[in-house]
C-alpha positions as CSV (number, residue, x, y, z in Angstrom):
1,X,0.0,0.0,0.0
2,X,1.1,3.6,-0.6
3,X,1.1,5.8,2.5
4,X,-2.3,7.4,2.1
5,X,-3.9,4.0,1.3
6,X,-2.2,2.6,4.4
7,X,-3.3,5.4,6.6
8,X,-6.9,5.1,5.3
9,X,-6.9,1.4,6.2
10,X,-5.5,2.2,9.7
11,X,-8.1,4.8,10.3
12,X,-10.8,2.3,9.2
13,X,-9.8,0.2,12.2
14,X,-11.2,2.8,14.6
15,X,-14.6,1.1,13.9
16,X,-13.3,-1.7,16.2
17,X,-13.3,0.8,19.1
18,X,-11.2,0.8,22.2
19,X,-10.5,-2.6,23.7
20,X,-8.7,-2.5,27.0
21,X,-6.7,-5.7,27.6
22,X,-3.2,-7.1,27.0
23,X,-3.7,-10.5,25.3
24,X,-4.3,-8.8,21.9
25,X,-1.4,-6.4,21.9
26,X,0.9,-9.1,23.3
27,X,0.0,-11.5,20.4
28,X,0.4,-8.7,17.9
29,X,3.8,-7.6,19.1
30,X,4.9,-11.2,19.1
31,X,3.7,-12.0,15.6
32,X,5.1,-8.8,14.2
33,X,8.5,-9.3,15.9
34,X,8.1,-5.9,17.6
35,X,9.3,-6.6,21.2
36,X,12.4,-4.6,22.2
37,X,15.8,-6.2,21.6
38,X,17.7,-7.6,24.6
39,X,19.4,-4.8,26.6
40,X,17.1,-2.0,25.4
41,X,15.8,0.0,28.3
42,X,12.1,0.9,28.5
43,X,10.6,3.7,30.5
44,X,6.8,3.6,30.7
45,X,4.9,6.7,32.0
46,X,1.3,6.8,33.1
47,X,-0.8,9.5,34.9
48,X,-3.5,12.0,34.2
49,X,-1.6,15.2,33.7
50,X,1.9,15.8,32.4
51,X,2.7,12.3,31.1
52,X,3.3,13.5,27.6
53,X,5.5,16.4,28.8
54,X,7.4,14.0,31.1
55,X,8.0,11.6,28.2
56,X,9.3,14.5,26.1
57,X,11.6,15.6,28.9
58,X,13.0,12.1,29.3
59,X,13.6,11.8,25.6
60,X,15.2,15.2,25.3
61,X,17.7,14.7,28.2
62,X,18.6,11.2,27.1
63,X,19.3,12.4,23.5
64,X,21.4,15.2,24.9
65,X,23.5,12.5,26.6
66,X,24.1,10.8,23.2
67,X,21.6,8.0,23.6
68,X,19.6,6.8,20.6
69,X,16.0,7.3,21.9
70,X,12.6,6.2,20.8
71,X,9.5,8.1,21.8
72,X,5.9,6.8,21.5
73,X,3.1,9.3,22.4
74,X,-0.6,9.9,21.7
75,X,-2.7,11.4,20.4
76,X,-1.2,13.4,17.5
77,X,-2.2,17.0,16.8
78,X,-1.9,17.1,13.0
79,X,0.1,14.3,11.4
80,X,-0.2,10.7,12.5
81,X,3.5,10.2,12.4
82,X,4.0,12.6,15.3
83,X,3.3,9.7,17.6
84,X,6.5,7.7,16.5
85,X,9.9,9.2,16.7
86,X,13.5,8.0,16.9
87,X,16.2,10.6,18.0
88,X,13.5,13.3,17.6
89,X,12.7,12.3,13.9
90,X,9.3,11.1,12.9
91,X,8.9,7.8,11.1
92,X,8.9,8.3,7.3
93,X,5.8,7.9,5.2
94,X,7.4,5.1,3.2
95,X,8.4,3.1,6.3
96,X,5.0,3.7,7.9
97,X,3.3,2.4,4.8
98,X,5.5,-0.7,4.6
99,X,4.8,-1.7,8.2
100,X,1.1,-1.1,7.9
101,X,1.0,-3.2,4.7
102,X,2.6,-6.1,6.5
103,X,0.5,-5.6,9.6
104,X,-2.7,-5.7,7.6
105,X,-2.0,-9.3,6.7
106,X,-1.2,-10.1,10.3
107,X,-4.4,-8.5,11.5
108,X,-6.6,-10.3,9.0
109,X,-5.9,-13.6,10.7
110,X,-6.5,-12.3,14.3
111,X,-9.8,-12.5,16.1
112,X,-10.6,-10.1,17.6
113,X,-9.2,-7.7,15.1
114,X,-6.5,-5.4,16.6
115,X,-7.5,-1.8,17.3
116,X,-6.2,1.4,15.9
117,X,-4.0,2.0,19.0
118,X,-2.7,-1.5,19.1
119,X,-1.7,-1.4,15.5
120,X,0.0,2.0,16.0
121,X,2.0,0.6,18.9
122,X,3.1,-2.4,16.8
123,X,4.3,-0.1,14.0
124,X,6.3,2.0,16.6
125,X,7.8,-0.9,18.4
126,X,9.0,-2.7,15.2
127,X,10.5,0.6,13.9
128,X,12.2,1.2,17.2
129,X,13.7,-2.3,17.1
130,X,14.9,-2.0,13.5
131,X,16.4,1.5,14.1
132,X,18.3,0.0,17.1
133,X,16.9,2.4,19.7
134,X,18.8,2.2,23.0
135,X,16.1,3.7,25.2
136,X,12.3,3.5,24.5
137,X,10.0,6.0,26.2
138,X,6.3,5.0,26.2
139,X,3.3,7.2,27.1
140,X,0.2,5.2,28.1
141,X,-2.8,5.8,25.9
142,X,-5.5,5.5,28.6
143,X,-5.2,4.1,32.1
144,X,-2.4,1.7,32.4
145,X,-3.3,-1.8,33.7
146,X,-5.0,-2.8,30.5
147,X,-3.5,-0.2,28.1
148,X,-1.7,-1.7,25.1
149,X,1.6,-0.1,26.0
150,X,1.7,-2.2,29.2
151,X,2.2,-5.2,26.9
152,X,5.8,-3.9,26.5
153,X,8.0,-5.0,29.5
154,X,9.2,-1.8,31.2
155,X,12.4,-1.4,33.2
156,X,11.2,1.8,34.9
157,X,7.7,3.1,35.5
158,X,6.9,6.7,36.1
159,X,3.5,8.0,37.3
160,X,2.5,11.7,36.9
161,X,-0.2,13.4,39.0
162,X,-3.4,11.4,39.0
163,X,-6.9,13.0,38.7
164,X,-10.3,12.1,37.5
165,X,-10.4,11.6,33.7
166,X,-11.8,8.9,31.3
167,X,-14.1,8.0,34.2
168,X,-16.3,5.9,31.8
169,X,-13.3,3.5,31.4
170,X,-11.2,3.9,34.5
171,X,-13.8,4.5,37.3
172,X,-15.4,7.4,39.0
173,X,-13.2,7.7,42.1
174,X,-9.6,8.7,42.5
175,X,-8.8,5.3,44.0
176,X,-10.2,3.5,41.0
177,X,-8.3,5.7,38.5
178,X,-5.1,5.3,40.6
179,X,-5.5,1.6,40.6
180,X,-5.6,1.5,36.8
181,X,-2.7,3.9,36.4
182,X,-0.6,2.0,38.9
183,X,-1.2,-1.2,37.0
184,X,1.7,-0.4,34.7
185,X,4.1,-1.5,37.5
186,X,6.4,-4.5,36.7
187,X,7.4,-7.0,39.3
188,X,10.6,-5.9,41.0
189,X,11.2,-2.9,38.7
190,X,11.6,0.7,40.1
191,X,8.6,3.0,40.2
192,X,8.9,6.8,40.5
193,X,5.8,8.9,41.2
194,X,5.0,12.6,41.3
195,X,3.4,13.8,44.5
196,X,-0.2,12.5,44.7
197,X,-3.4,13.1,46.6
198,X,-3.6,10.8,49.7
199,X,-6.1,8.5,48.1
200,X,-4.0,8.0,45.0
201,X,-0.8,7.7,47.0
202,X,-2.2,4.9,49.1
203,X,-3.2,2.9,46.1
204,X,0.2,3.3,44.5
205,X,2.0,2.2,47.7
206,X,-0.3,-0.9,47.9
207,X,0.4,-1.8,44.3
208,X,4.1,-1.4,44.6
209,X,4.1,-3.4,47.8
210,X,2.3,-6.3,46.1
211,X,4.6,-6.2,43.1
212,X,7.7,-5.9,45.3
213,X,8.6,-2.9,43.2
214,X,10.9,-0.3,44.8
215,X,8.9,2.9,45.0
216,X,9.9,6.5,45.5
217,X,8.1,9.8,45.3
218,X,9.5,13.0,43.9
219,X,10.1,15.2,46.9
220,X,10.6,18.6,45.3
221,X,10.4,20.4,42.0
222,X,13.6,20.7,40.0
223,X,15.3,24.1,40.5
224,X,18.3,25.8,38.9
225,X,17.6,24.8,35.3
226,X,15.9,26.6,32.4
227,X,13.1,24.3,30.9
228,X,11.9,24.7,27.4
229,X,8.3,24.1,28.5
230,X,6.5,27.0,30.2
231,X,4.8,26.6,33.6
232,X,5.9,25.9,37.2
233,X,4.3,22.5,36.9
234,X,7.0,21.5,34.4
235,X,9.6,21.7,37.2
236,X,7.9,18.8,38.8
237,X,7.6,16.9,35.5
238,X,11.4,17.5,35.0
239,X,12.2,16.2,38.4
240,X,10.2,13.0,37.7
241,X,11.9,12.7,34.3
242,X,15.4,12.9,35.7
243,X,14.6,10.4,38.5
244,X,13.3,8.0,35.8
245,X,16.4,8.3,33.8
246,X,18.6,7.8,36.9
247,X,16.6,4.6,37.8
248,X,17.1,3.4,34.2
249,X,20.9,3.6,34.8
250,X,21.7,6.5,32.5
251,X,24.6,8.7,33.5
252,X,23.7,12.4,33.6
253,X,26.0,15.4,34.0
254,X,25.1,19.0,34.4
255,X,25.7,20.0,30.8
256,X,23.6,17.1,29.5
257,X,20.7,17.9,31.8
258,X,21.0,21.6,31.1
259,X,20.9,21.3,27.3
260,X,18.2,18.5,27.3
261,X,15.8,20.5,29.5
262,X,16.3,23.8,27.7
263,X,15.9,22.3,24.2
264,X,12.8,20.2,24.9
265,X,9.7,20.9,22.8
266,X,6.2,19.5,23.2
267,X,3.5,20.8,20.8
268,X,0.2,21.9,22.1
269,X,1.2,22.5,25.7
270,X,1.3,26.3,26.2
271,X,2.7,26.5,22.7
272,X,3.1,30.1,21.6
273,X,2.7,31.3,18.0
274,X,3.0,34.8,16.6
275,X,0.6,35.5,13.7
276,X,-0.2,38.8,12.0
277,X,1.0,40.7,14.9
278,X,-1.1,38.6,17.4
279,X,0.1,36.2,20.1
280,X,-1.7,32.9,20.0
281,X,-1.3,30.3,22.7
282,X,-2.4,26.6,22.3
283,X,-2.9,24.3,25.2
284,X,-4.7,21.0,25.2
285,X,-5.9,21.4,28.8
286,X,-8.8,18.9,28.8
287,X,-9.4,18.4,32.5
288,X,-9.8,20.5,35.6
289,X,-6.2,20.0,36.8
290,X,-4.7,20.8,33.4
291,X,-6.9,23.9,33.2
292,X,-5.7,25.2,36.5
293,X,-2.1,24.7,35.5
294,X,-2.8,26.5,32.2
295,X,-4.3,29.4,34.1
296,X,-1.3,29.7,36.4
297,X,1.1,29.6,33.5
298,X,-1.0,32.3,31.6
299,X,-0.8,34.6,34.6
300,X,2.9,33.9,35.0
301,X,3.5,34.9,31.3
302,X,0.9,37.6,30.8
303,X,0.0,38.8,34.3
304,X,-3.5,40.2,34.4
305,X,-3.8,40.6,30.6
306,X,-7.0,39.1,29.3
307,X,-7.4,36.9,26.3
308,X,-9.9,36.0,23.6
309,X,-10.6,32.4,24.5
310,X,-11.4,29.7,21.8
311,X,-12.9,26.7,23.6
312,X,-14.2,23.3,22.8
313,X,-14.4,19.9,24.5
314,X,-15.6,16.4,23.9
315,X,-18.2,14.3,25.8
316,X,-17.4,12.7,29.2
317,X,-15.1,15.6,30.2
318,X,-15.5,17.8,33.2
319,X,-16.3,20.8,31.1
320,X,-17.5,23.0,34.0
321,X,-14.3,22.2,35.9
322,X,-12.2,23.2,33.0
323,X,-14.1,26.4,32.3
324,X,-14.0,27.5,35.9
325,X,-10.3,28.0,35.6
326,X,-10.2,29.4,32.1
327,X,-13.2,31.8,32.0
328,X,-11.5,34.3,34.4
329,X,-8.7,34.7,31.8
330,X,-11.0,35.8,29.0
331,X,-12.4,39.1,27.9
332,X,-14.3,37.3,25.1
333,X,-15.2,33.7,24.6
334,X,-15.8,31.8,21.4
335,X,-17.1,28.2,21.5
336,X,-17.2,25.7,18.6
337,X,-17.5,21.9,18.0
338,X,-14.4,20.0,17.0
339,X,-14.0,17.4,14.3
340,X,-14.2,14.4,16.6
341,X,-16.8,11.6,17.2
342,X,-17.5,12.7,20.7
343,X,-17.5,16.5,20.1
344,X,-19.9,18.5,22.2
345,X,-22.3,21.0,20.5
346,X,-22.0,24.8,21.0
347,X,-25.1,24.9,23.2
348,X,-23.6,22.3,25.6
349,X,-20.3,24.1,25.6
350,X,-22.0,27.5,26.3
351,X,-23.9,26.1,29.3
352,X,-20.6,25.7,31.2
353,X,-19.9,29.5,31.2
354,X,-21.4,32.1,33.5
355,X,-21.3,34.6,30.7
356,X,-22.8,34.1,27.2
357,X,-20.1,33.0,24.8
358,X,-20.1,33.6,21.0
359,X,-21.2,30.3,19.3
360,X,-19.6,29.2,16.0
361,X,-20.3,26.3,13.7
362,X,-16.7,25.6,13.0
363,X,-13.2,25.9,14.5
364,X,-12.1,28.1,11.6
365,X,-14.9,30.6,12.3
366,X,-14.1,30.7,16.0
367,X,-10.4,31.3,15.5
368,X,-10.9,34.0,12.9
369,X,-13.4,35.8,15.2
370,X,-11.0,35.6,18.1
371,X,-8.1,37.0,16.1
372,X,-10.3,40.0,15.2
373,X,-10.8,40.8,18.9
374,X,-7.3,42.3,19.0
375,X,-6.4,40.4,22.2
376,X,-3.9,37.5,22.8
377,X,-5.8,34.4,21.7
378,X,-5.9,31.3,23.9
379,X,-7.0,28.1,22.2
380,X,-7.7,25.5,24.9
381,X,-10.0,22.7,26.2
382,X,-9.2,19.9,23.8
383,X,-6.2,18.5,21.9
384,X,-8.6,18.0,19.0
385,X,-9.2,21.7,19.0
386,X,-5.5,22.5,19.2
387,X,-4.7,20.2,16.3
388,X,-7.5,21.4,14.1
389,X,-6.8,25.1,14.7
390,X,-3.1,24.7,14.1
391,X,-3.7,22.8,10.9
392,X,-6.0,25.5,9.7
393,X,-3.5,28.3,10.5
394,X,-0.7,26.4,8.8
395,X,-2.8,25.3,5.9
396,X,-1.9,21.6,6.5
397,X,-4.0,18.6,6.0
398,X,-5.1,16.8,9.1
399,X,-6.7,13.5,10.0
400,X,-8.2,13.4,13.5
401,X,-8.2,10.2,15.6
402,X,-10.2,9.5,18.7
403,X,-7.6,7.0,19.9
């Protein structure tokens, strides 16, 4: 298959939905010869907020130290290949198409049929192996215990702050969510956790005790280094990243850490773009904790200056919790639906605000109207919104995925 044909086939597998469980991905990785080679280190990161940033920090610092790194993250913002990188470089269209062509034949003889996410993981892991990656950094897709990424044996597990998210899949209490996230632990392997709420910490301690996994918690935010990602919360993510690298046995010196932290980039997380004399900020804050961190970062950067907010969200999110932190930043609000299966309509979005927002039928209309307000523009509330708006502004094609 050519690249576009291969991607079209991959996207058609979204019809199989989300299937939490490890038997399918384990079989797929085995049949596709996609498990890591002997001696390759794997760092696996779960959590509710900051896991993508933490993975990016781990990858950047490890690369600064001369290591050949592989990074698997999700979802993508614009291009599917953003999810799969070696040494900071995305997989090529040709290689991606070749792997998907081979995988299609493997999937045809499997029952149940592998999901979009499982197939994506298999592509990544096979490419990582053939590119001879020395360190693989995996971000969980959802949860942890039954997430496809947990089929890959990890040498170190990192857990970022845990909050309520994906409650329809993971449970409606902090303890239930924490139990799923902590399920990435591997018998006897080190676990590093960010500070947690008491309910989540207790569950993590119990899980580590049962697995006989050495557990430590980050005690303080990292200080004394410039970090390429804005926000005080990134100092905590950086501290977790460095502890994970240390637990994996990587040698770190001051210059390596300094360069790796300063040069890290992670799109869609307080990402600033200048356009036609305007400042636009993109942040995929899609839960209450993420929105609070975004609000703190905004005030740290802009003080009391108000924004024109472009907002959207998908079903099953705590929309009111997100809006409660973001609404105070805005002088004007524009809401719109995103191109996603679970997208909320404008009337549902508007109900979350105490003021009356401007309702738009499309993301393009909302962004254009916000830019005409003459204020800094904040695009937030969903990674789907961030990806769609950036693709429009850059005039790039985009294929959204709900997985």
